Backbone as a printed PyTorch tensor [residue, N CA C, xyz], in Angstrom:
tensor([[[-11.0660,   1.0910,  -6.4780],
         [ -9.4920,  -0.1660,  -5.6970],
         [ -8.8400,   0.5190,  -6.1220]],

        [[ -8.0150,   0.9030,  -4.8320],
         [ -6.2750,   1.1720,  -5.6900],
         [ -5.2670,   0.0960,  -5.2030]],

        [[ -4.3060,   0.4130,  -6.5750],
         [ -3.0230,  -1.2730,  -6.7590],
         [ -2.2550,  -0.5130,  -5.4320]],

        [[ -2.2150,  -1.4180,  -4.4620],
         [ -1.4070,  -0.9460,  -3.4930],
         [  0.2610,  -1.5990,  -4.3100]],

        [[  1.5280,  -0.7540,  -4.3150],
         [  2.8610,  -1.5330,  -5.3160],
         [  3.4840,  -2.3560,  -3.8120]],

        [[  3.9720,  -3.5640,  -4.2460],
         [  3.9730,  -4.4590,  -3.7400],
         [  5.4320,  -4.9440,  -3.7530]],

        [[  5.9770,  -3.5180,  -4.6610],
         [  7.4160,  -3.5010,  -3.5820],
         [  8.1200,  -2.6470,  -2.2170]],

        [[  6.6670,  -2.5520,  -1.5520],
         [  6.7300,  -1.7620,  -0.2200],
         [  7.9210,  -2.6200,   0.2400]],

        [[  8.9260,  -2.9170,   1.4340],
         [  9.8570,  -4.3330,   2.5510],
         [  9.2130,  -3.8980,   3.5600]],

        [[  8.1240,  -3.2310,   4.0130],
         [  7.9170,  -3.3260,   5.4950],
         [  6.6970,  -2.8170,   5.9140]],

        [[  5.9330,  -3.6600,   6.2010],
         [  4.2760,  -3.7940,   6.2680],
         [  3.4740,  -2.0530,   6.4790]],

        [[  4.0060,  -1.4750,   6.8980],
         [  4.0390,  -0.1350,   8.3060],
         [  4.2570,   0.7480,   7.1880]],

        [[  4.6710,   0.7910,   6.0250],
         [  4.7970,   1.5350,   4.4330],
         [  3.9200,   1.3170,   3.8100]],

        [[  3.0500,  -0.2200,   3.7670],
         [  2.0830,  -0.5260,   3.5900],
         [  0.6920,  -0.2430,   3.7320]],

        [[  1.5000,   0.5060,   4.9310],
         [ -0.7370,   0.0220,   6.3610],
         [ -0.4760,   2.2890,   5.5570]],

        [[  0.8610,   2.4730,   5.6900],
         [  1.2150,   3.9230,   5.8270],
         [  0.5620,   4.1640,   3.7630]],

        [[  0.4730,   3.7520,   3.0120],
         [ -0.4890,   3.9420,   1.8720],
         [ -1.7660,   4.4230,   1.3740]],

        [[ -2.0140,   2.8630,   2.3240],
         [ -3.4120,   2.3630,   2.5260],
         [ -4.1110,   3.8840,   3.0490]],

        [[ -3.6600,   4.4760,   4.1540],
         [ -3.8810,   5.6760,   5.0360],
         [ -3.4590,   6.9380,   4.2430]],

        [[ -2.5610,   7.3790,   2.9050],
         [ -1.9610,   8.3050,   2.1190],
         [ -2.8850,   8.3470,   1.0700]],

        [[ -3.5110,   7.0920,   0.7230],
         [ -4.6220,   7.0050,  -0.7800],
         [ -5.7630,   8.0090,   0.3520]],

        [[ -6.3330,   7.0720,   1.8420],
         [ -7.8930,   7.8700,   1.6030],
         [ -7.8520,   9.0890,   1.4020]],

        [[ -6.7380,   9.7640,   3.0150],
         [ -6.4930,  10.7700,   2.7890],
         [ -6.5840,  11.3980,   1.1250]],

        [[ -5.8250,  10.8890,   0.8020],
         [ -6.4060,  11.7290,  -1.1370],
         [ -7.3570,  11.8640,  -0.9850]],

        [[ -8.8130,  10.7640,  -0.9870],
         [ -9.7210,  10.6850,  -1.7340],
         [-10.3590,  11.3020,  -1.0440]],

        [[ -9.7960,  11.8670,   0.4400],
         [-10.7450,  12.1600,   1.9460],
         [-10.1580,  13.4490,   2.3430]],

        [[ -9.9980,  14.9220,   2.2230],
         [ -9.0050,  15.3060,   3.1710],
         [ -9.1190,  15.1640,   4.1620]],

        [[ -9.8640,  15.2140,   5.1400],
         [-10.6190,  15.4210,   6.4560],
         [-10.2670,  14.1910,   6.7220]],

        [[-10.3690,  13.2060,   6.1650],
         [-10.0350,  11.0510,   6.2990],
         [ -8.4930,  12.1410,   7.6110]],

        [[ -8.0460,  11.3270,   8.7880],
         [ -7.6350,  11.6430,  10.0290],
         [ -7.0270,  10.1900,  10.4360]],

        [[ -5.9280,   9.3980,  11.2080],
         [ -5.1540,   8.1960,  11.4600],
         [ -6.2720,   8.1610,  12.4150]],

        [[ -7.1140,   8.7990,  13.1800],
         [ -7.6560,   8.2610,  14.0880],
         [ -9.0330,   7.2050,  13.5820]],

        [[ -9.1810,   8.3320,  12.0110],
         [-10.6400,   7.2960,  11.6890],
         [ -9.7960,   6.5520,  11.2150]],

        [[ -8.4660,   6.8330,  10.0080],
         [ -8.4570,   5.3980,  10.8020],
         [ -8.4810,   4.1660,  10.9500]],

        [[ -7.6890,   4.3810,  12.2680],
         [ -7.3890,   3.7200,  13.1200],
         [ -8.5060,   2.9980,  13.0410]],

        [[ -9.8880,   3.3350,  13.8130],
         [-11.5520,   3.0300,  13.8800],
         [-11.6060,   2.0680,  13.1030]],

        [[-11.7590,   2.4070,  11.3020],
         [-11.9410,   1.5590,  10.4680],
         [-11.0380,   0.1620,  10.8150]],

        [[-10.3970,  -0.2790,  10.9540],
         [ -9.7360,  -0.5290,  10.9800],
         [ -9.2180,  -1.8200,  12.5160]],

        [[-10.0360,  -1.5620,  13.2990],
         [-10.9270,  -2.1520,  15.0510],
         [ -9.0870,  -1.5330,  15.4340]],

        [[ -8.5660,  -0.0540,  15.3850],
         [ -7.2900,  -0.0810,  16.8210],
         [ -7.3450,   1.1350,  17.7070]],

        [[ -7.6050,   1.6720,  18.6390],
         [ -6.9950,   2.9270,  18.8940],
         [ -6.2210,   3.9280,  17.8760]],

        [[ -6.5940,   3.8790,  18.3110],
         [ -5.1480,   5.3500,  17.5590],
         [ -4.2150,   5.6760,  17.9360]],

        [[ -3.8800,   5.6780,  19.5530],
         [ -1.8830,   5.3740,  19.6790],
         [ -1.6280,   4.8440,  19.4380]],

        [[ -2.6990,   3.0960,  19.6930],
         [ -1.7220,   1.4970,  19.2320],
         [ -1.3940,   2.3690,  17.7010]],

        [[ -2.1170,   2.9250,  16.7330],
         [ -2.1060,   2.7290,  15.7050],
         [ -0.1120,   3.4140,  15.5140]],

        [[ -0.8170,   4.7860,  15.5980],
         [  0.6030,   6.0410,  16.4740],
         [  1.5840,   4.0550,  16.9980]],

        [[  2.0930,   3.8910,  16.9750],
         [  2.4770,   3.1380,  18.1120],
         [  3.0580,   2.1880,  16.8390]],

        [[  2.1740,   1.7060,  16.4000],
         [  2.1360,   0.5110,  14.9190],
         [  3.5290,   1.0970,  14.2820]],

        [[  2.5940,   2.7180,  13.5110],
         [  3.7380,   3.2120,  12.8840],
         [  4.8400,   3.5300,  13.1300]],

        [[  5.4980,   4.2970,  14.4800],
         [  6.7190,   4.3260,  15.0480],
         [  7.6250,   3.5110,  15.1000]],

        [[  6.3760,   1.4760,  15.0400],
         [  7.4600,   0.6850,  15.2230],
         [  8.2390,   0.4170,  16.5100]],

        [[  7.4180,   1.1800,  17.9600],
         [  6.9290,   0.5640,  19.6360],
         [  6.4900,  -1.1250,  19.7840]],

        [[  4.7650,  -1.1120,  18.4870],
         [  4.9000,  -2.0550,  18.1690],
         [  4.4270,  -2.9530,  17.7330]],

        [[  4.0400,  -4.4260,  17.1460],
         [  4.1230,  -5.1760,  15.6030],
         [  2.7760,  -5.4240,  15.8000]],

        [[  2.9850,  -6.1400,  14.9870],
         [  1.4410,  -7.3060,  14.1720],
         [  1.5360,  -8.5270,  14.2820]],

        [[  0.6430,  -9.2430,  14.7780],
         [  0.4020,  -9.9740,  14.8580],
         [ -0.1730, -10.5260,  12.9250]],

        [[  0.4150, -12.2500,  13.0160],
         [ -0.6120, -12.6720,  12.1440],
         [ -1.6760, -12.0980,  11.8850]],

        [[ -2.5070, -12.7600,  12.8500],
         [ -3.8660, -12.8200,  13.1440],
         [ -4.7570, -11.1050,  12.9600]],

        [[ -4.0020, -10.4660,  13.6580],
         [ -4.1170,  -8.4890,  13.4580],
         [ -4.4160,  -8.4610,  11.4610]],

        [[ -2.8920,  -8.7380,  11.7050],
         [ -2.8300,  -8.2630,   9.6480],
         [ -3.9800,  -9.1340,   9.0520]],

        [[ -4.5330, -10.5540,   9.1960],
         [ -6.0970, -10.7130,   8.4410],
         [ -7.2260,  -9.7240,   8.5130]],

        [[ -6.8570,  -9.5830,  10.2600],
         [ -8.4050,  -8.4120,  10.4980],
         [ -7.8200,  -7.4750,   9.4000]],

        [[ -6.5740,  -6.9010,   9.7180],
         [ -6.1790,  -5.6480,   8.8660],
         [ -7.3070,  -5.2050,   7.4650]],

        [[ -6.0650,  -6.9500,   6.5470],
         [ -6.5260,  -6.8440,   5.1390],
         [ -8.1530,  -7.2500,   4.8210]],

        [[ -8.6650,  -7.4160,   5.4420],
         [-10.3890,  -7.7720,   4.8250],
         [-10.9150,  -6.4340,   5.2220]],

        [[-10.0630,  -5.9210,   6.1080],
         [-10.3880,  -4.4070,   6.2790],
         [-10.5720,  -3.3830,   5.5050]],

        [[ -9.1960,  -3.7690,   4.7160],
         [ -9.2730,  -2.7460,   3.3150],
         [ -9.1000,  -2.9810,   1.7780]],

        [[ -9.9780,  -4.3490,   1.7020],
         [-10.7300,  -4.9280,   0.5760],
         [ -9.2120,  -5.3090,  -0.1460]],

        [[ -8.4560,  -5.5230,   0.0000],
         [ -6.9920,  -6.0350,  -0.5650],
         [ -7.1870,  -7.5210,  -1.2410]],

        [[ -6.2250,  -6.3400,  -2.6540],
         [ -6.5110,  -7.9700,  -3.3250],
         [ -5.6000,  -9.2720,  -3.1350]],

        [[ -5.8750, -10.2050,  -3.3650],
         [ -5.4800, -11.7050,  -2.8310],
         [ -3.8230, -11.4260,  -2.9720]],

        [[ -3.6510, -11.0770,  -4.1720],
         [ -2.0200, -10.2460,  -4.0940],
         [ -1.6130, -10.0010,  -2.4450]],

        [[ -2.1130,  -8.6290,  -3.0590],
         [ -1.2970,  -7.1320,  -1.5770],
         [ -2.0060,  -8.5220,  -0.6630]],

        [[ -3.5380,  -8.9240,  -0.1910],
         [ -2.6950,  -9.8150,   0.4960],
         [ -2.3160, -10.7600,   1.2650]],

        [[ -1.7010, -11.8210,   0.8380],
         [ -0.4420, -12.4390,   0.9100],
         [  0.5840, -11.4830,   0.5250]],

        [[  1.1010, -10.5350,   0.1940],
         [  1.8700,  -9.8440,   0.1490],
         [  2.4600,  -9.2320,   1.0070]],

        [[  1.4940,  -8.4130,   2.3620],
         [  0.7460,  -7.9520,   3.4780],
         [  1.2890,  -8.7030,   4.6820]],

        [[  0.4090, -10.4400,   4.7640],
         [  0.8700, -10.8540,   5.5730],
         [  2.2710, -11.5970,   5.1000]],

        [[  2.8750, -11.3260,   4.2960],
         [  4.2920, -12.1230,   4.3990],
         [  5.5420, -10.5480,   4.8970]],

        [[  5.0170,  -9.9580,   4.7470],
         [  5.5240,  -8.5860,   5.5250],
         [  5.0190,  -9.0790,   6.7960]],

        [[  4.5620,  -8.3060,   7.2100],
         [  3.9890,  -8.8400,   8.7350],
         [  4.6530,  -9.8700,   9.6240]],

        [[  4.6920, -11.9810,   8.7520],
         [  5.5300, -12.3410,   9.8050],
         [  6.6610, -12.6590,   8.7210]],

        [[  6.8450, -11.5170,   7.6390],
         [  8.1010, -11.6880,   8.0950],
         [  9.7200, -10.4870,   8.9940]],

        [[  8.0930,  -9.6170,   9.8780],
         [  8.7550,  -8.5600,  10.9960],
         [  9.0280,  -9.4350,  12.5080]],

        [[  7.4390, -10.2210,  12.2230],
         [  7.2270, -10.8140,  13.2160],
         [  6.5700, -12.3360,  14.3190]],

        [[  6.8920, -12.5470,  12.7380],
         [  7.0820, -14.5600,  13.5150],
         [  7.5600, -14.8560,  14.4100]],

        [[  7.5950, -15.3350,  15.6800],
         [  8.1420, -15.9560,  16.8120],
         [  9.6420, -17.0520,  16.5610]],

        [[  9.0590, -17.1050,  15.2210],
         [  9.8430, -18.4360,  14.8020],
         [ 10.5960, -18.0030,  13.2550]],

        [[ 12.5710, -17.6400,  14.4370],
         [ 13.2060, -17.4720,  12.3760],
         [ 12.8550, -17.9090,  11.4750]],

        [[ 12.9790, -19.6860,  10.8720],
         [ 12.3410, -20.4600,  10.0590],
         [ 11.3110, -19.3510,   9.1790]],

        [[ 10.1880, -19.9360,   9.7540],
         [  8.9910, -18.5690,   9.8100],
         [  9.0760, -17.0630,   8.8890]],

        [[ 10.0380, -16.7020,   9.5570],
         [ 10.4730, -15.5020,   9.2300],
         [ 10.9820, -15.2740,   7.9730]],

        [[ 11.4510, -16.5130,   8.1660],
         [ 12.9710, -16.5590,   6.3690],
         [ 12.2430, -17.2180,   5.7240]],

        [[ 10.8870, -17.9910,   5.3740],
         [  9.4120, -18.0900,   5.0090],
         [  9.7430, -16.8490,   4.5010]],

        [[  8.9570, -16.8890,   5.1500],
         [  8.4160, -15.4150,   4.4280],
         [  8.9780, -14.4630,   3.5470]],

        [[ 10.1330, -14.2120,   3.9620],
         [ 10.4080, -13.5990,   3.7430],
         [ 11.5060, -13.6650,   2.2150]],

        [[ 11.6490, -15.3790,   1.8590],
         [ 11.5920, -16.0210,   0.9200],
         [ 10.7730, -16.0700,  -0.3520]],

        [[  9.3940, -16.0660,  -0.1250],
         [  8.0020, -15.9070,  -0.3010],
         [  7.8220, -14.8930,  -0.6820]],

        [[  8.0680, -13.7420,  -0.5940],
         [  8.0880, -12.4420,  -0.7480],
         [  9.6000, -11.9910,  -1.9950]],

        [[ 10.4740, -12.2950,  -1.9550],
         [ 11.2510, -12.3420,  -2.4450],
         [ 10.7990, -12.8530,  -4.1320]],

        [[ 11.0000, -14.2440,  -4.1230],
         [ 10.0760, -15.5120,  -5.8730],
         [  9.0020, -14.1620,  -5.9550]],

        [[  8.2040, -13.8300,  -4.9040],
         [  7.1590, -13.4150,  -5.7960],
         [  7.8080, -12.1820,  -5.9300]],

        [[  8.3080, -10.8840,  -5.9440],
         [  8.2850, -10.0200,  -6.2440],
         [ 10.2130, -10.4410,  -7.5110]],

        [[ 10.8020, -11.3890,  -7.7730],
         [ 11.0680, -11.5000,  -9.5740],
         [ 10.3510, -11.9440,  -9.8200]],

        [[  8.9490, -12.5600, -10.0730],
         [  8.0790, -13.3960, -11.0480],
         [  7.5840, -12.1090, -11.4370]],

        [[  6.5600, -11.1200, -10.7240],
         [  6.3540, -10.0150, -10.9080],
         [  8.0710,  -9.4120, -12.1310]],

        [[  9.1000,  -9.5350, -11.9960],
         [ 10.3910,  -8.2900, -12.5760],
         [ 10.0120,  -8.7990, -13.3200]],

        [[  9.8100, -10.4290, -13.0560],
         [ 10.4120, -11.5120, -14.6420],
         [  9.2460, -10.9350, -15.8620]],

        [[  8.1310, -10.9330, -15.7690],
         [  6.9360, -11.3160, -16.3300],
         [  7.0000,  -9.1920, -17.1170]],

        [[  7.3890,  -8.4680, -16.4080],
         [  7.5190,  -7.5160, -16.4000],
         [  8.5520,  -7.0050, -17.6540]],

        [[  9.4040,  -7.7100, -16.6280],
         [ 10.3130,  -7.3350, -18.1440],
         [ 10.8020,  -8.2340, -19.8980]],

        [[  9.4430,  -9.6620, -19.4890],
         [  9.4720, -10.5050, -21.1550],
         [  8.4520,  -9.8470, -21.7860]],

        [[  7.2560,  -8.8060, -20.4050],
         [  6.7660,  -8.5720, -21.4150],
         [  7.0500,  -7.3240, -22.3290]],

        [[  8.1600,  -6.1290, -21.4350],
         [  8.2800,  -4.8480, -21.9080],
         [  8.7420,  -5.1500, -23.7300]],

        [[ 10.0970,  -6.6110, -23.5470],
         [ 10.9790,  -7.3260, -24.4030],
         [ 10.2670,  -7.0670, -25.3560]],

        [[  9.1240,  -8.2640, -25.3120],
         [  8.7430,  -9.1510, -26.1630],
         [  6.7590,  -8.2800, -27.0930]],

        [[  6.8730,  -7.0590, -26.8840],
         [  5.3820,  -6.8850, -28.3010],
         [  6.2960,  -5.5490, -28.5790]],

        [[  6.1870,  -6.3200, -29.6010],
         [  6.1020,  -5.3860, -30.5370],
         [  4.9750,  -4.2820, -30.7690]],

        [[  4.7420,  -3.3600, -31.4570],
         [  4.0120,  -2.1200, -31.6880],
         [  3.0370,  -3.0530, -32.1630]],

        [[  3.4190,  -3.5050, -33.5810],
         [  1.8780,  -4.1970, -34.2510],
         [  0.8390,  -4.6740, -33.5940]],

        [[  1.6300,  -5.6510, -32.7780],
         [  0.9450,  -6.9550, -31.6950],
         [ -0.1520,  -5.9160, -30.4330]],

        [[  0.1460,  -4.9790, -30.1500],
         [  0.1310,  -4.2440, -29.0450],
         [ -1.2370,  -4.5820, -28.5320]],

        [[ -2.5010,  -3.9840, -29.2140],
         [ -3.4080,  -3.6350, -28.9040],
         [ -3.8440,  -5.8080, -29.2460]],

        [[ -3.9970,  -6.1840, -29.6290],
         [ -3.5240,  -8.0180, -29.4380],
         [ -3.9800,  -8.1620, -28.0530]],

        [[ -2.4040,  -7.7340, -27.3180],
         [ -2.3730,  -8.1680, -26.4770],
         [ -2.7010,  -7.8410, -25.4220]],

        [[ -2.9670,  -6.5660, -25.3960],
         [ -3.9590,  -5.9880, -24.6250],
         [ -5.5230,  -6.6270, -24.6610]],

        [[ -6.3350,  -6.5460, -25.6780],
         [ -7.2270,  -7.4340, -25.2530],
         [ -7.0270,  -8.9910, -24.8180]],

        [[ -6.2420,  -9.0200, -25.0330],
         [ -6.0850, -11.1890, -24.6220],
         [ -5.2950, -10.8620, -22.7650]],

        [[ -5.2590,  -8.8360, -22.2680],
         [ -4.5660,  -9.6590, -20.9430],
         [ -6.2930,  -8.7350, -20.6650]],

        [[ -6.5790,  -8.2890, -21.3930],
         [ -7.9540,  -6.8870, -20.4060],
         [ -8.3930,  -8.8880, -19.6400]],

        [[ -8.5830,  -9.9200, -20.1330],
         [ -9.5800, -10.7980, -20.4390],
         [ -8.8980, -12.1770, -19.7660]],

        [[ -8.0520, -11.7850, -19.3770],
         [ -7.5400, -12.0750, -17.5570],
         [ -8.1720, -10.9020, -16.3420]],

        [[ -7.7570, -10.0410, -16.5970],
         [ -7.7830,  -8.9220, -15.3380],
         [ -6.4630,  -8.3650, -15.2460]],

        [[ -5.4970,  -8.2930, -16.4640],
         [ -4.5540,  -7.5280, -16.1820],
         [ -4.4780,  -6.3990, -16.6630]],

        [[ -3.6810,  -5.2810, -16.2460],
         [ -3.7130,  -4.0590, -16.8820],
         [ -2.2060,  -3.9720, -17.5430]],

        [[ -2.0620,  -2.8660, -18.3310],
         [ -0.9240,  -2.5670, -19.5670],
         [ -0.7590,  -0.9760, -18.0230]],

        [[  0.5230,  -0.6120, -17.6290],
         [  0.7710,   0.3220, -17.1210],
         [  1.4340,   1.2230, -18.5120]],

        [[  1.6170,   0.8520, -19.4710],
         [  2.6220,   1.4930, -20.0360],
         [  2.7080,   1.0610, -21.4650]],

        [[  2.4550,   1.6340, -22.4000],
         [  2.7590,   1.4900, -23.3340],
         [  4.3890,   2.4990, -24.4980]],

        [[  4.1660,   1.8230, -25.4990],
         [  6.1060,   1.2050, -26.1500],
         [  6.1130,   2.8940, -26.0820]],

        [[  5.4210,   4.1560, -26.4130],
         [  5.3660,   5.4160, -25.3540],
         [  5.9800,   6.6390, -24.5840]],

        [[  5.9370,   5.0480, -23.9540],
         [  5.0010,   5.6150, -22.7160],
         [  4.2000,   6.2570, -21.8270]],

        [[  3.0080,   6.7900, -22.2090],
         [  1.6980,   6.0880, -22.1930],
         [  1.1620,   6.7670, -21.1480]],

        [[  0.7160,   6.5190, -20.2660],
         [ -0.2160,   5.4020, -18.9570],
         [ -1.1780,   5.3480, -19.4260]],

        [[ -2.1700,   4.6980, -18.7500],
         [ -3.3130,   3.6710, -19.3070],
         [ -4.7230,   3.7290, -18.4370]]])
C-alpha cells in the first residue's frame, strides 16, 4: 500500500496521485482502467479532473473504499471533497478547518520528533514508534528508510 501525501489541497490532486502511483506500478494502466476501478465512466473522470464536475461526499466515500486508503487518508480525502463541494458554506468551512487542524498537528509532531531525538536514542525511538505503527522517514544523516 502506498502513502498519499496529506498536504495535497485538492481532492483532484489526490486522485491524480493515486492514478500516477498505479501507472508507476503498471505502465499499461490507463485513466479508463482507473475510471472503471472507481465506478465512473472515463469521460466522467476526465471531467472531474478538469474541474467540470465535482464529487459528492457519498461518491467520495465509494472512491475512498475502492482506493484502499488508510483512515487518515480517508478523512483527508473526504474533507477535501467537502471543503470544495458541500452545499452549505458552514460545512465547507468546517471541513477546511478540520484539514488545517490535522495538518498543523502533523507538522507539529514532525517538528517535535525532528528536534527532540538525539542520535543516541534514535534506535530506541524507532522501536517504540514501530510498535505504534509509525514509520521514521529520515534519520539525522538524511538517509531514508
